[in-house]
MARROMI-405517 format. One line per field, with one value per residue: residue number from 1; chain; x, y, z of N, C-alpha, C in turn. Coordinates in steps of 0.2 Angstrom, whole numbers. Atoms other than C-alpha are relative to their C-alpha. Example, Ala and Ser with C-alpha at 12.3 -4.5 7.8 and 13.67 -1.06 7.14 Angstrom:
2
seq = 1 / 2
mol = A / A
n.X = 4 / -4
n.Y = -6 / -6
n.Z = 0 / -1
ca.X = 62 / 68
ca.Y = -22 / -5
ca.Z = 39 / 36
c.X = 4 / -4
c.Y = 6 / 5
c.Z = 0 / 3
end
This chain:
59
seq = 1 / 2 / 3 / 4 / 5 / 6 / 7 / 8 / 9 / 10 / 11 / 12 / 13 / 14 / 15 / 16 / 17 / 18 / 19 / 20 / 21 / 22 / 23 / 24 / 25 / 26 / 27 / 28 / 29 / 30 / 31 / 32 / 33 / 34 / 35 / 36 / 37 / 38 / 39 / 40 / 41 / 42 / 43 / 44 / 45 / 46 / 47 / 48 / 49 / 50 / 51 / 52 / 53 / 54 / 55 / 56 / 57 / 58 / 59
mol = A / A / A / A / A / A / A / A / A / A / A / A / A / A / A / A / A / A / A / A / A / A / A / A / A / A / A / A / A / A / A / A / A / A / A / A / A / A / A / A / A / A / A / A / A / A / A / A / A / A / A / A / A / A / A / A / A / A / A
n.X = 4 / -4 / 0 / 2 / 7 / 1 / 3 / 1 / 7 / 0 / 7 / 3 / 2 / 7 / 4 / -3 / -7 / -5 / -3 / -2 / -7 / -3 / -2 / 0 / -3 / 3 / -2 / 5 / -1 / -1 / 3 / 7 / 2 / -5 / 4 / 5 / -2 / 4 / 3 / 3 / 1 / -4 / 1 / -5 / -1 / -1 / 7 / 4 / 6 / -2 / 0 / -2 / -7 / -2 / -7 / -5 / -6 / -4 / -6
n.Y = -6 / -6 / -5 / -6 / 0 / 0 / -6 / 0 / -1 / -2 / 0 / -6 / 2 / 1 / -6 / -3 / -1 / 5 / 3 / -5 / 0 / 7 / 0 / 6 / -1 / 4 / -2 / -3 / 1 / -6 / -1 / -1 / -5 / -5 / -6 / 1 / 2 / 5 / -1 / 6 / 2 / 6 / 1 / -4 / 4 / -4 / -1 / 7 / -1 / -2 / -7 / -2 / -2 / -4 / 0 / -6 / 0 / 4 / -4
n.Z = 0 / 1 / -5 / 3 / -1 / -7 / -3 / -7 / -2 / -7 / -2 / -3 / -7 / 0 / -2 / -6 / 2 / -2 / 5 / 5 / 1 / 1 / 7 / 4 / 7 / 5 / 7 / 4 / 7 / 3 / 6 / 0 / -6 / 0 / -1 / -4 / -7 / -3 / -7 / -1 / -7 / -2 / -7 / -4 / -6 / -6 / -2 / 1 / 4 / 7 / 1 / 6 / 1 / 6 / 3 / -1 / 3 / -3 / -2
ca.X = 0 / 6 / 10 / 4 / -14 / -13 / -25 / -28 / -45 / -48 / -63 / -75 / -80 / -97 / -111 / -101 / -84 / -77 / -65 / -61 / -45 / -43 / -34 / -37 / -26 / -33 / -31 / -41 / -44 / -37 / -43 / -61 / -61 / -49 / -54 / -66 / -63 / -69 / -81 / -85 / -93 / -82 / -81 / -71 / -64 / -61 / -80 / -86 / -98 / -98 / -93 / -89 / -71 / -65 / -50 / -36 / -20 / -7 / 9
ca.Y = 0 / 17 / 30 / 44 / 39 / 39 / 51 / 56 / 55 / 65 / 63 / 77 / 68 / 64 / 76 / 79 / 81 / 65 / 57 / 73 / 72 / 53 / 49 / 35 / 33 / 26 / 26 / 36 / 33 / 49 / 46 / 46 / 58 / 71 / 88 / 80 / 79 / 63 / 63 / 46 / 38 / 26 / 18 / 29 / 18 / 32 / 37 / 19 / 26 / 29 / 47 / 57 / 58 / 71 / 71 / 83 / 87 / 74 / 79
ca.Z = 0 / -4 / 9 / -3 / 0 / 19 / 28 / 46 / 53 / 69 / 80 / 85 / 101 / 107 / 114 / 130 / 120 / 127 / 115 / 105 / 96 / 94 / 78 / 65 / 50 / 34 / 15 / 2 / -16 / -23 / -40 / -36 / -20 / -26 / -18 / -6 / 13 / 21 / 36 / 42 / 58 / 66 / 83 / 96 / 110 / 122 / 122 / 118 / 105 / 86 / 83 / 68 / 61 / 49 / 38 / 43 / 36 / 39 / 48
c.X = 4 / -1 / -3 / -8 / -2 / -3 / -1 / -7 / 0 / -7 / -2 / -2 / -8 / -4 / 4 / 8 / 5 / 2 / 2 / 7 / 3 / 1 / 0 / 4 / -3 / 2 / -6 / 2 / 0 / -2 / -7 / -2 / 5 / -4 / -5 / 3 / -5 / -3 / -4 / -2 / 3 / 0 / 6 / 1 / 1 / -7 / -4 / -6 / 3 / 0 / 3 / 7 / 1 / 7 / 3 / 6 / 5 / 7 / 6
c.Y = 6 / 5 / 7 / 1 / 0 / 7 / -1 / 2 / 2 / 1 / 7 / -1 / -1 / 6 / 4 / 2 / -5 / -4 / 4 / -1 / -7 / -1 / -7 / 1 / -5 / 2 / 3 / -1 / 7 / 2 / 2 / 6 / 5 / 7 / -1 / -2 / -5 / 2 / -7 / -1 / -6 / -1 / 4 / -4 / 4 / 2 / -6 / 1 / 1 / 8 / 2 / 2 / 4 / 0 / 7 / -1 / -5 / 3 / -2
c.Z = 0 / 6 / -3 / 1 / 7 / 2 / 7 / 1 / 7 / 2 / 3 / 7 / 0 / 3 / 6 / -2 / 2 / -6 / -6 / -1 / -2 / -7 / -3 / -6 / -5 / -7 / -4 / -7 / -3 / -7 / 0 / 5 / 0 / 2 / 5 / 7 / 3 / 7 / 1 / 8 / 1 / 8 / 4 / 7 / 6 / 2 / 0 / -4 / -7 / 0 / -7 / 0 / -6 / -2 / 1 / -3 / 3 / 1 / -4
end
């Protein structure tokens, strides 16, 4: 797998703000999703619920 397609997804946290800032690394199809920022619902182990993760700039 290529490191070029690697993106960082950062959690927005639950209603109380618990789990905010948790990071998940994933891959993105840049041919189809060029110019689109991903926003996915994933399981957050800190808040123990499904929360929204947004794509942020990789460091």
